[in-house]
N, C-alpha and C positions, 0 to 999 in steps of 0.2 A: 310569520305566524299567522297562519288557516285561523283569524278570529272571525267569528258571526257575533253580534250583540241582538238582546232580545229586550223582549216588551220591559218595562219597569215604571212604575207610581210616582217614583219621586227620587232624586240625585240624593247619593248619599250621604253627602250633609246634612238635608233635611230629615234624617233621622241619625244624626249622631256617628258617622262615620266617614273614614278616611279614603277619601278616592283613590289615592296613592298605593293601598293594599290591595287594588283589583290588579294594576300592573305588574304586582308583586306575585298575585293569584293564577294570574296566566304566566306570567313568566316560568313560573315550577311544574305548570302543569304539562307547557311546552317542554320542558328539562325532559319529563319522563316521555314524551314523545320521543323525542330525541335517541333515550335510551333505551327506545321502544320496550319500554315494560307498559303503558298503555297506549289503545292506538287512539284515543281522543279524551274528551274532559265536558262538560255540558252541568252546568249549575243553573241555581236558584237560589235566591238569599232575601230573607224577609225583614224587615224588626218593626214594632207596633204595626205587624199585618198589610204592610206596602214594601213590595217588592222593590229594591233600591240595588239588585245587582243580577244579570242575569245576561248567560252568553253559554256560546261552545267553543271550542278547541278540537283542531286536527280534524280526520276523514270519517264519511259517513261510512263508507267500506273500510273489509278488510284488505282488497287487492288495491296493490300500491301505486295499479294502473290506471285506478279511479278517481278521477278528481273531484266530484260532489265533497262539500265539506260539512261537517256533523254539523247541526243548525241547534239551535235551543228545544225546538218542539220536535225531535226526533226521539223514538219512540226506544224506550228500550225494557228489559225485563229487568221488572225489581228484586228480583230473586226471594230471600229472606225478609226484604224490607213489609213482604204482606204478611206476613206474622203479627207485625204492629196492629195492620188493616183488621186483620181476624182476632186480636185480640179486643181492640173496639164493639168489634161486631159480640164478643163474649160479654162486654159489659157494657153494650146495650140490653141482652137478652137478662142481666144479672138487676138492672135498674130496671124493666117493665115486669120483673117476678117470677118469671120464668125458670131460671133456674139462680143456683145463690155459687159463689167463688169454690165453698167446703162442701157443694154437692159431689159425693161420690161418686165416678164417671159410671160405675156398673149398675148402677139404678138407672143409668140412663142406655147403656152399651152392654147388652146381657152378656157378651162373650168377657167382658171384666169383673162381672159380679162371682169371680171366685178368687181366693187365695194363688198369688202372692198380690194381682193387680186390685181385688176386692178396697186396697188400703189410701188407691190414685182420686183426687180427687180433681176438681177443676184447677184448683188454684196453681196445682202439684203441676200439672201438665203445663200453663200460663208460664210459671218461674223454673220450667227444666227442673225440677225438686222431687217427679215423679219417680225418680227408680228405673225409668227405661232408660235402655243401651243409649250412649250420645252417637253424634255423628261418627264423631273419630274414630270407634269402637275397636275400626278393624287396623288403626293404628297401634293399638294397645298389644293387640293379637291376630296375628296374621290370618288362623283360624276362622276368626270370628263369621257368621255370617250377619249380616244385616237385616233388620225388618223389610231392608227392599228388595233385598235376595232372594228371600223367603217369600216376599210377597209373589214374586217374578218367577220363582218354581213351583207355586202353587198354582199362579194362570195356564202356567205352561201344562202342568198335567189337568187343568180342567177340564172337565165338558159339564154339557148341558144337562145330562142326564146326572150328576152330581146333586143338583137342585139347584139355587142360590147359591152364587159364587159369596164365599164369607172372607174374606182378603183379610178383615180383621184378628178373628178367630186364628188364621193360619198363620198373620205374622207373630204372633203373642205366645208360638210357640216357642219362638225367639228368648224368650223370659225374659226376667230384670235380674241387673245386678248390685244395684243397691237398695235400700230401705227407702220408705218415701222421707221426703227431706233431709237426706243425710249427703248428697252429693248435688252442686251445678251440674248437670249434663245435659248441654245442648240438644235437644231430641226435636230433629225434624216430625221424624213420624209422629211426636204427641199432636202436634199442631195438626195430623191430618185427621187424627181424632177426634179433636174441637171441631173440624170442621164434618164430622158426619155426627157430632150431638147439636152442631146447629140444625143438621138436616133434619135428625129425627123430631127435635124440638117444636122446630118451623113449618116442615111439611115437607117446605122447598131445599132446593140443593145451597147450600154454603156460597156459592158464585153467586147464586142467584141475590141471596138473601143480604152481600154484601152490596150488588151492585144499586138494589130497592134501596136499601135501610142509609147505607155510608156512600158509594159514589155516585149517585143520582140527586140526593140532596144537597152535597157540596159541589155540584159542578162541575165535578172532575169528571169531564166527556173522555178525552185524551187515556183513561185508565180501563182496562178489561181485561178479561181471565183467555178471552179470545179475540183475537184481533182482525178485525174488519180489513177490506181491501185497502183502505181510505189508511188507516193506520200500520197497516203493513209496509206501503207508499214511502212511510218516513220511519219505518224502524231501523235501528243500525245496522249493521251486516256483519256480523261477525267471521264466519266460516263459512264455506261451501256449501257444506249442508242447510245450515242457515239461509245464506241465500236461495236453495231451491225450494226451501218450505215458502220463506217469503213470495217468491215468486209465484209460487201455487197460487197463493191468496189472494195475491194479487190480479193474477187471470183468471180467479171463480173458478179452478181445477180444484176436484175434489177426488182425491185419490181414494183407491179402494182400503177401505180401512180392516187390520187384520182381526181376528177376533183376541186377539194379546190387546192391541189397540182401546178398541172396546171396553174390556178390561180392565184396564189403566183410568181410562175417563169414567168409572166411577168411584174409583181415588179421591177424596177430596185434596183441592189445591189448595189449601189455606196455608201450608209448610213452603207454597214459595213460588206462585202461579199466575202473578197479576204483573201485567204492563203497562209501562205509566211515563210519566217525565219529570222531569223536575220542577216543572211550574203548577202542575196537576199535587204533586205530592206538599209542593208549600200549601197549597191551599189545606190539606188532609192536617201539616201541622201548625197551622193559625187553629184548625177547628181549634184543634186538643189546648194551645197558650190562650185561643179565648173562652177556655173551660167550658168546653163542648156545644160553642156556636158561633158558625162563621155567616157573618153577611145575612142575620136574620132568621137563621135557619140554625134549628137547635139537635142536632143528637144526640149526646148526652148530658146529662146534669150536673152541675159545677160539685158536687160533694164524688159524683162516680170517675171524672176527672180527676181528683185529689186521691183518690184511693189508687188508681194505676201507675199511678204518675209520683210518686211517692214509695221510696225506697220501704222493699218489705221482708229482705234478705240479709240477714247478718250472722255473723260467724260460718257461714255455709263455704266450706271450699271448691276450688272449681280448679281441674286438672287436665279439661280438656287444650289436646292441642298441646300439650309440652307445658301448659301453666301451672304455676306452683303455686297459687292464692289461696290466702287462710280464711278470706271473708270476701265473697264474691259479692260485689251490690248489684241489684237489679229491683225492676218492680215489676208488679202485675203484666207483664208481657211486652218490657219495656227495657232497656238496657238502661242500666246506671253506672258505664265504667268509670271508675276512677285512677287518681294516682297522679302523680308526678308529673308527665308526660302532657298532660293536658291545662289548658289555657281558660277554658269554658266555669260558668259559675256552678258550685258544687249541688244547684237545683237540676240539673241538665239529665235528661232522659235523649237515648236514641237508637237506632236500630242500624245495621250495618247486612251488605246482600250482598250475597258471593258474586263475583266475575268482576269489576266489586261498585257498589253504591253504598251511598251512608245518608241519614237524616239525622241531622242534631236538632238536639228544639233546648232553649236555654231560656225558662220562663222568668229569671233575675232580671236580663238582659233583654227579654223578648224580643229574643235573636232564632231565629229559622233558618235552617241551611240544608238544599238538600244539593247532593252532587252523585254525577256516574263518570268512573274511570274505568273503562275495559280495560282489564289487564290483558296485555299477551299471551296466550297459550295457558297454561295448567297455573298459573305463577299467581304470586299474593303479597303484594309490597305494603307497606307500612306509612309509608310517603306518599302512596297516594289516597290513605285516608287522615289518616292521627293528624300528619304533617298541614293535612289541609285544610282539617281544624284548627289550627294553631294558626295557623295564614290568617283564613275568616275572621276568628275573636281578635285576635291583635289590633283589627281596624278599629274598633269601638274606639270611641272618644270619651 
């Protein structure tokens, strides 16, 4: 087994954890690697704010002839876990009195100040109940045009003579498919709108606001929207195209940026643009467990954390990706997935990222876990996410 241990603060026994379960976890990851379901796995787990489990299994590169091991410090795209960070940014703006969760989005972003979009508020974007089409809409209707496809086509047609590019107005031509609050529909486009709200009310990009107000104060030095050469050297290599891009960053090569790429750069990356490490995300998780404070640095107030980490949806159905759930459990920007398949406490909240990665936070047990399991190909395996949760939580004594 190609395993590398990371830095920890204490032994598992010191925080009431059965050390033997770590061996079970590593063996589970190794089995998934051998089955060619994942490229590797990297994880960091803490209790009472102390890291007691930190390691990596597998290879850094997708190329089988490269021997570099995956490391606990390896950098990954955290995909939709970015949404959890963006939700904290919105909560910070709410506690600072700049906006409220019930603020209609159209009062900030003009294109949404007309029917049927004028009923959408910040809360409904954060809880995926805005009525905007979900990410999986094309699975339900093969003729559906996603907001991303509409934006792409708009950027292709755009010329500077058209005036300032308005990708929001263009995307909204796709309309909505539900009333606000009618159904839970996972919508990454909605989180890009939240990024534009941050930009509008602060005067800086959402990415800059998050870096200055969350990442830097929490000491998350390995987290960024744009990779530096140093971070690129430590980033997992997923495929040939990704390898080429990383090498360009490492070597300081700045490829010519097309008009299309420049236009896409104007779209907020709050739906899934962050890169990070398990240890960095554990700091974010422990800030939430600390009711908004970590190592004496206060990012959110206690009541703010209570608000976003308390279940807020009841009786709202979820039919995304073939689900048939009549009562989707959700917080404000944070998932509260429940069911017979999970061993964690009823107070637990989490967020998953495509590709895949997971962050699970259990206030009752004061346990936080982050892990990355880069899937091979475009597949998705529950045993790399949900089964891992149960292995980790089974170690509590």
